[in-house]
VMD Tcl script that builds the backbone (N, CA, C; Angstrom):
set m [mol new atoms 165]
animate dup $m
set s [atomselect $m all]
$s set {name element resname resid chain x y z} {
  {N N UNK 1 A 0.809 -10.670 -13.388}
  {CA C UNK 1 A -0.001 -9.882 -12.446}
  {C C UNK 1 A -0.305 -8.688 -14.063}
  {N N UNK 2 A 1.701 -9.107 -14.074}
  {CA C UNK 2 A 1.220 -7.126 -15.737}
  {C C UNK 2 A 0.038 -7.709 -16.007}
  {N N UNK 3 A 0.169 -8.620 -17.267}
  {CA C UNK 3 A -1.387 -8.938 -18.072}
  {C C UNK 3 A -2.448 -8.532 -17.347}
  {N N UNK 4 A -2.528 -8.808 -15.874}
  {CA C UNK 4 A -3.612 -8.675 -15.261}
  {C C UNK 4 A -4.588 -6.888 -14.754}
  {N N UNK 5 A -3.330 -6.224 -14.687}
  {CA C UNK 5 A -3.784 -4.782 -14.945}
  {C C UNK 5 A -3.499 -4.697 -16.031}
  {N N UNK 6 A -3.625 -4.857 -17.874}
  {CA C UNK 6 A -2.846 -4.488 -18.592}
  {C C UNK 6 A -4.838 -4.676 -19.059}
  {N N UNK 7 A -5.849 -5.782 -18.635}
  {CA C UNK 7 A -6.799 -6.620 -18.234}
  {C C UNK 7 A -7.667 -5.378 -17.777}
  {N N UNK 8 A -7.039 -5.523 -16.958}
  {CA C UNK 8 A -7.855 -3.955 -16.181}
  {C C UNK 8 A -7.405 -2.440 -16.444}
  {N N UNK 9 A -6.858 -2.066 -17.357}
  {CA C UNK 9 A -6.489 -0.740 -17.825}
  {C C UNK 9 A -7.843 -1.274 -18.970}
  {N N UNK 10 A -7.786 -2.334 -19.693}
  {CA C UNK 10 A -8.247 -2.779 -20.926}
  {C C UNK 10 A -9.979 -1.778 -20.733}
  {N N UNK 11 A -10.511 -2.771 -19.995}
  {CA C UNK 11 A -11.895 -2.693 -18.792}
  {C C UNK 11 A -12.709 -1.210 -18.965}
  {N N UNK 12 A -11.946 -0.433 -18.484}
  {CA C UNK 12 A -11.751 0.783 -18.243}
  {C C UNK 12 A -12.171 1.819 -19.304}
  {N N UNK 13 A -13.268 2.937 -19.662}
  {CA C UNK 13 A -12.985 3.575 -20.781}
  {C C UNK 13 A -12.263 4.636 -21.114}
  {N N UNK 14 A -12.153 5.106 -22.536}
  {CA C UNK 14 A -10.817 5.511 -22.958}
  {C C UNK 14 A -10.106 6.339 -22.194}
  {N N UNK 15 A -11.077 7.988 -21.308}
  {CA C UNK 15 A -10.808 8.396 -20.517}
  {C C UNK 15 A -10.493 8.049 -19.286}
  {N N UNK 16 A -10.212 6.553 -18.540}
  {CA C UNK 16 A -10.347 6.623 -17.861}
  {C C UNK 16 A -8.861 5.873 -17.527}
  {N N UNK 17 A -8.435 5.324 -18.606}
  {CA C UNK 17 A -7.188 4.782 -18.461}
  {C C UNK 17 A -6.292 5.128 -17.565}
  {N N UNK 18 A -5.527 4.165 -17.765}
  {CA C UNK 18 A -3.972 4.750 -17.026}
  {C C UNK 18 A -2.151 4.318 -17.426}
  {N N UNK 19 A -2.266 3.095 -18.314}
  {CA C UNK 19 A -1.559 3.228 -18.524}
  {C C UNK 19 A -1.149 3.899 -19.374}
  {N N UNK 20 A 0.367 4.501 -19.694}
  {CA C UNK 20 A 1.484 5.123 -20.238}
  {C C UNK 20 A 1.890 4.470 -21.233}
  {N N UNK 21 A 2.253 3.846 -20.961}
  {CA C UNK 21 A 3.666 2.933 -21.461}
  {C C UNK 21 A 3.184 1.096 -21.563}
  {N N UNK 22 A 3.344 0.060 -22.412}
  {CA C UNK 22 A 4.347 -0.975 -21.970}
  {C C UNK 22 A 5.742 -1.262 -22.343}
  {N N UNK 23 A 6.299 -1.386 -21.507}
  {CA C UNK 23 A 7.570 -1.049 -22.058}
  {C C UNK 23 A 8.281 -2.662 -21.973}
  {N N UNK 24 A 7.572 -3.741 -21.103}
  {CA C UNK 24 A 7.869 -5.303 -21.410}
  {C C UNK 24 A 6.600 -5.465 -21.705}
  {N N UNK 25 A 7.587 -6.947 -21.218}
  {CA C UNK 25 A 6.485 -8.439 -20.786}
  {C C UNK 25 A 5.760 -8.696 -18.935}
  {N N UNK 26 A 6.399 -7.675 -18.323}
  {CA C UNK 26 A 5.936 -7.585 -17.600}
  {C C UNK 26 A 6.633 -6.179 -16.727}
  {N N UNK 27 A 6.574 -5.041 -16.972}
  {CA C UNK 27 A 7.107 -3.934 -16.827}
  {C C UNK 27 A 5.776 -2.924 -17.342}
  {N N UNK 28 A 5.483 -2.203 -16.681}
  {CA C UNK 28 A 4.327 -1.476 -16.891}
  {C C UNK 28 A 4.826 0.247 -16.664}
  {N N UNK 29 A 4.254 0.991 -17.479}
  {CA C UNK 29 A 5.245 3.177 -17.039}
  {C C UNK 29 A 3.384 3.286 -16.207}
  {N N UNK 30 A 2.354 3.162 -14.849}
  {CA C UNK 30 A 1.198 3.644 -14.958}
  {C C UNK 30 A 1.299 5.173 -14.710}
  {N N UNK 31 A 0.085 6.202 -14.127}
  {CA C UNK 31 A -0.286 7.364 -14.047}
  {C C UNK 31 A -0.259 7.155 -12.258}
  {N N UNK 32 A 0.575 7.983 -12.113}
  {CA C UNK 32 A 0.947 7.691 -10.220}
  {C C UNK 32 A -0.106 7.841 -9.622}
  {N N UNK 33 A -1.601 7.847 -9.934}
  {CA C UNK 33 A -2.439 8.435 -8.982}
  {C C UNK 33 A -3.332 6.778 -8.857}
  {N N UNK 34 A -3.009 6.138 -9.587}
  {CA C UNK 34 A -3.809 4.868 -10.127}
  {C C UNK 34 A -2.854 3.756 -9.390}
  {N N UNK 35 A -2.397 4.032 -8.292}
  {CA C UNK 35 A -1.367 2.672 -7.505}
  {C C UNK 35 A -1.748 2.058 -6.453}
  {N N UNK 36 A -2.420 2.785 -5.683}
  {CA C UNK 36 A -3.685 2.559 -4.280}
  {C C UNK 36 A -4.275 1.388 -5.593}
  {N N UNK 37 A -5.014 1.792 -6.066}
  {CA C UNK 37 A -6.407 1.271 -6.552}
  {C C UNK 37 A -5.190 -0.160 -7.407}
  {N N UNK 38 A -4.415 -0.202 -7.396}
  {CA C UNK 38 A -3.584 -1.252 -8.436}
  {C C UNK 38 A -3.580 -2.074 -6.988}
  {N N UNK 39 A -3.028 -1.936 -6.596}
  {CA C UNK 39 A -2.410 -2.267 -5.595}
  {C C UNK 39 A -3.817 -3.418 -4.763}
  {N N UNK 40 A -4.913 -3.179 -4.718}
  {CA C UNK 40 A -6.820 -2.761 -3.838}
  {C C UNK 40 A -6.521 -4.453 -4.786}
  {N N UNK 41 A -6.919 -3.827 -6.001}
  {CA C UNK 41 A -7.017 -5.177 -7.486}
  {C C UNK 41 A -6.290 -6.064 -6.636}
  {N N UNK 42 A -5.095 -6.356 -7.075}
  {CA C UNK 42 A -4.473 -7.153 -7.245}
  {C C UNK 42 A -4.330 -7.561 -5.548}
  {N N UNK 43 A -4.634 -7.045 -5.061}
  {CA C UNK 43 A -5.221 -8.165 -3.397}
  {C C UNK 43 A -5.965 -9.003 -3.121}
  {N N UNK 44 A -7.641 -8.064 -4.346}
  {CA C UNK 44 A -8.475 -9.133 -3.981}
  {C C UNK 44 A -8.455 -10.464 -4.349}
  {N N UNK 45 A -7.929 -10.262 -6.154}
  {CA C UNK 45 A -7.513 -10.998 -7.210}
  {C C UNK 45 A -6.414 -11.980 -6.159}
  {N N UNK 46 A -5.477 -12.044 -5.420}
  {CA C UNK 46 A -4.998 -13.157 -5.022}
  {C C UNK 46 A -5.556 -13.820 -3.636}
  {N N UNK 47 A -6.251 -12.577 -3.320}
  {CA C UNK 47 A -7.817 -13.615 -2.827}
  {C C UNK 47 A -7.994 -14.459 -2.754}
  {N N UNK 48 A -8.872 -13.950 -3.946}
  {CA C UNK 48 A -10.714 -15.207 -4.014}
  {C C UNK 48 A -9.574 -15.790 -5.262}
  {N N UNK 49 A -8.372 -15.848 -5.809}
  {CA C UNK 49 A -7.711 -16.978 -5.507}
  {C C UNK 49 A -6.808 -18.076 -5.111}
  {N N UNK 50 A -7.275 -18.281 -4.380}
  {CA C UNK 50 A -5.851 -18.543 -3.238}
  {C C UNK 50 A -6.552 -19.885 -2.145}
  {N N UNK 51 A -6.205 -21.190 -2.613}
  {CA C UNK 51 A -6.549 -22.473 -1.982}
  {C C UNK 51 A -6.597 -22.446 -0.869}
  {N N UNK 52 A -7.525 -22.744 -0.488}
  {CA C UNK 52 A -8.203 -22.942 1.254}
  {C C UNK 52 A -8.567 -24.363 1.620}
  {N N UNK 53 A -6.990 -24.862 2.008}
  {CA C UNK 53 A -7.975 -26.512 2.079}
  {C C UNK 53 A -9.278 -26.782 2.852}
  {N N UNK 54 A -10.368 -27.180 3.078}
  {CA C UNK 54 A -11.604 -27.130 3.397}
  {C C UNK 54 A -11.765 -28.130 4.222}
  {N N UNK 55 A -10.269 -28.559 5.397}
  {CA C UNK 55 A -10.897 -29.627 6.585}
  {C C UNK 55 A -10.905 -28.312 8.076}
}
mol reanalyze $m
mol bondsrecalc $m
mol representation Tube
mol addrep $m
């Protein structure tokens, strides 16, 4: 998920970027006001990429 969040951050204008520091490959220090936006985008990503058996 860290790479997804990094890509999400990179798609924004420089003034809207929210990542303060990449700590390592799995941890990111970000602006506190974007927590809910990140959580909702991850939930949407997971929902869009969940296999549903067509039966």
